C-alpha positions, -999 to +999 in steps of 0.1 A: +091+215+215+121+197+199+134+187+234+100+172+244+099+151+212+134+137+217+126+127+253+094+110+243+111+091+215+138+078+238+114+055+256+106+033+226+140+026+212+130-010+205+107+000+176+121+006+141+137+039+137+110+055+115+082+043+138+102+055+168+106+090+153+069+091+145+058+080+179+082+104+195+068+132+174+032+124+184+040+120+221+058+153+220+029+171+204+006+156+230+029+168+258+031+202+244-006+205+239-012+194+275+012+220+288-004+247+265-039+237+277-029+239+314-014+274+308-045+284+289-069+272+316-050+292+342-055+324+322-090+320+306-124+308+316-135+288+285-160+264+271-146+233+253-158+231+218-180+202+206-161+169+204-165+166+167-148+200+163-118+188+183-114+159+158-121+181+128-108+165+096-113+170+059-140+143+060-157+158+090-156+192+073-175+178+043-201+162+067-206+194+087-232+208+062-208+236+050-229+268+048-239+277+013-229+311-001-265+317-013-277+314+024-251+339+036-249+364+008-274+389+021-259+388+056-225+396+042-239+424+022-256+440+052-226+436+074-204+452+048-228+481+044-230+487+081-194+481+090-173+510+106-137+508+116-128+516+152-111+550+152-084+539+177-074+511+154-071+532+122-033+539+126-027+501+130-049+493+100-033+520+078+002+506+087-009+472+076-023+486+044+009+505+036+029+473+041+005+454+018+008+480-010+046+481-007+046+444-017+019+447-043+040+434-072+049+403-052+013+395-046+007+403-083+031+376-093+011+350-074-022+365-088-009+358-123-003+321-114-035+315-096-062+340-108-067+349-072-069+388-068-036+402-054-054+420-026-072+388-014-038+370-013-023+399+006-051+399+032-048+361+038-011+366+041-015+392+068-039+371+087-021+337+084+015+349+086+015+385+097+027+396+063+060+376+068+075+365+035+096+339+053+064+320+063+040+297+046+007+313+035-011+282+047-006+289+084+025+309+091+049+280+096+085+288+084+094+282+048+125+263+058+104+231+061+070+217+051+041+229+072+037+214+107+004+229+117-029+223+099-027+218+070+005+198+077+030+185+052+025+213+026+036+218-001+037+181-009+060+185-039+094+202-041+120+204-014+125+229+014+134+257+018+105+268-003+101+302-020+072+323-008+056+322-042+055+284-046+042+280-011+015+306-017+004+289-049+001+256-031-019+272-003-044+288-027-047+256-047-051+235-015-080+256-003-097+257-037-093+295-042-079+289-077-113+276-088-132+307-075-146+330-102-168+352-081-148+379-064-177+401-053-176+417-018-200+391-005-182+362-020-148+375-007-163+375+028-174+339+022-139+329+009-122+345+039-145+328+064-141+295+046-103+298+046-103+303+083-130+277+091-167+277+103-161+272+140-175+306+150-207+302+129-213+266+139-205+267+176-206+304+187-229+322+163-234+351+187-198+362+178-191+374+143-158+358+132-129+382+142-111+368+111-134+389+091-147+417+114-121+424+141-113+461+146-149+469+134-182+476+151-193+440+143-168+424+168-160+430+205-149+398+222-149+361+221-124+339+202-107+306+198-074+308+216-063+273+206-075+243+188-109+236+202-103+261+230-130+289+233-129+320+254-159+344+258-136+371+272-105+369+249-103+397+223-087+393+189-057+416+184-056+409+147-072+431+121-101+414+103-101+406+066-131+428+057-116+457+076-084+455+055-105+452+023-125+483+032-094+503+040-077+493+008-107+505-010-110+538+009-073+545+003-079+541-035-056+510-038-084+488-052-118+493-068-144+467-059-171+457-083-201+476-070-221+474-103-221+447-129-216+460-164-243+447-187-237+443-224-251+471-245-283+464-262-284+459-300-289+490-321-278+526-317-260+535-285-266+567-265-242+595-267-215+599-241-229+611-208-208+636-188-206+623-153-184+621-122-178+593-097-201+611-073-230+611-097-230+573-100-250+554-074-228+529-057-251+499-050-247+462-052-276+458-076-271+454-113-275+486-132-276+492-170-242+507-180-232+514-216-196+514-227-197+552-230-208+555-194-181+530-183-155+551-202-167+583-185-164+566-151-129+553-159-117+587-170-129+603-138-114+578-114-086+557-130-085+520-127-060+492-130-068+458-145-046+428-154-059+396-169-048+364-152-025+340-171+002+315-163+035+334-161+055+302-166+044+298-202+054+333-214+090+327-226+090+317-262+104+283-270+125+293-300+141+325-311+114+332-337+081+320-320+072+353-302+040+355-322+027+320-313+039+326-277+019+358-275-012+340-289-006+312-263-007+337-234-040+353-247-057+319-250-042+307-216-058+337-199-092+323-210-084+288-197-075+275-232-043+255-232-026+251-265+010+241-272+032+268-287+044+245-315+008+239-325+000+276-327+033+281-347+021+256-372-014+270-375-001+306-378+026+297-404+055+309-384+089+299-397+125+307-389+119+342-402+092+347-377+055+356-382+051+378-413+023+400-401-002+402-372-031+392-395-018+356-395-023+355-358-058+371-361-069+344-384-059+316-360-076+334-331-107+339-352-109+302-358-102+292-322-122+318-304-147+334-329-166+350-300-137+373-293-141+389-328-104+398-331-096+425-357-062+437-370-055+474-368-027+490-388-007+519-374+013+532-404+021+567-391+053+570-371+048+587-348+011+578-345-014+606-348-035+616-317-065+599-332-045+567-336-033+568-301-068+574-287-081+545-308-053+522-296-061+531-260-099+526-265-093+492-283-069+481-256-092+489-227-123+475-242-106+443-252-091+437-218-124+446-201-140+419-222-113+394-210-092+393-241-055+403-244-042+423-273-013+411-295+010+439-307+037+438-334+065+460-321+095+477-338+120+488-311+151+507-322+179+509-296+169+544-286+134+533-279+137+500-261+107+496-238+112+510-203+096+495-171+074+519-151+055+516-118+085+499-103+088+473-130+122+461-142+129+472-178+131+442-202+166+433-214+163+443-250+196+442-270+211+435-304+200+465-324+166+469-339+141+445-324+111+432-344+089+414-319+054+403-309+041+409-273+008+404-256-008+434-238-026+418-208-036+448-186-038+485-183-036+513-157-058+542-165-044+566-139-049+601-153-015+614-166+002+580-160-015+555-184+004+522-185+001+488-202+010+454-186+031+435-212+036+398-213+069+397-233+079+363-245+114+373-257+130+393-229+135+389-192+117+395-168+089+385-194+063+408-177+064+445-169+045+478-170+053+500-199+040+536-203+012+538-228+028+567-246+059+546-253+038+516-263+020+537-289+054+546-305+065+509-306+038+497-329+043+519-361+047+510-389+032+476-379-001+467-363-020+452-333 
């Protein structure tokens, strides 16, 4: 392609250099497209797409009567319920899933910056760039330059070469995924189809988009093999997004929200109900579910949950603002942006630090009274079994409700926090460390409970720490 562009540009040397380069670039693209179309026509029998699709732009997209999610929700639900993965494709699907899981923490880092679930990012990455971390998430173009294919010129800010993370954040922001709050199965299908485009639905509705359904019983043949170039006989060789989603679930790597958890009614709550996962009906309808029932389900299956927050704000701005920095992370997770210095002033933090966790509680109670924050002392060192169990229960219920937990730690040199689940251990040093952190997630895997810590004082500023160790770091302080 580069040679074609240079040849085209040579014929207009009398124009200013920048205009010459631009004209040469455009002529080269046209020449390349003509050659690609000729080769394509020799191999495929196809129907040209509608003329407005060939000139598809952002303005045209807005005018195309973009399908509403409400109109497609039931269709997505039915397709998901009826979907089956082709047996001959299972090895290939499982290979992709294994690769995705190996890079889970990389996707997690972008999740924390964008609030887009890690597995949704991973699926888009596989479809747009074949899982290649040297390529833009937007469209698979190399990270060594801005994107050339649609959307071209991304990311707008910064200079190449780009890191994969910064490109991924730009792609998700560009396509509006950072504004999405509904990550139900049906809305995930809508998000994936919207990310790829509505060409199948608008121009070839007899073919379910292979971007979603390839490798399943919902798709056999028919696909776009180029911009505006349709073939009834071509078959997608790429695994569809919903197939990957299903296999990630089947392998136990993710848990999708089959049932909405309703707030318990006022008044006495029913006693804990013994149950197993098999005893719970998996439907998409809302079902009444008390906190005791939810706890029973969680104990039987294990679940991982991490609240979204902007990782860039975690490091504290002074050597003694770890308390305000932790409060800032908790508020940021709820979309509340407050400067660290403002929180330090409200809390009363000075060069000696924050005297006790109750000072932070008071500020949170004023700013977010709906959270109903409460300070809990842990005077026993080591904590009693009852204290440990209460800590875990409080941690899980607070994070399930969307609120991080602030902990006041005391870490002697022989008990510096250690990273688990592949996390890097934080670089604690200097003797006894008295410190505030924000617990922003948990993993309830039986026998391997862990807590995701946003640590404002020590690199890497975010890591998994085993729950048993977390419980020993709080006494004789509080959370």
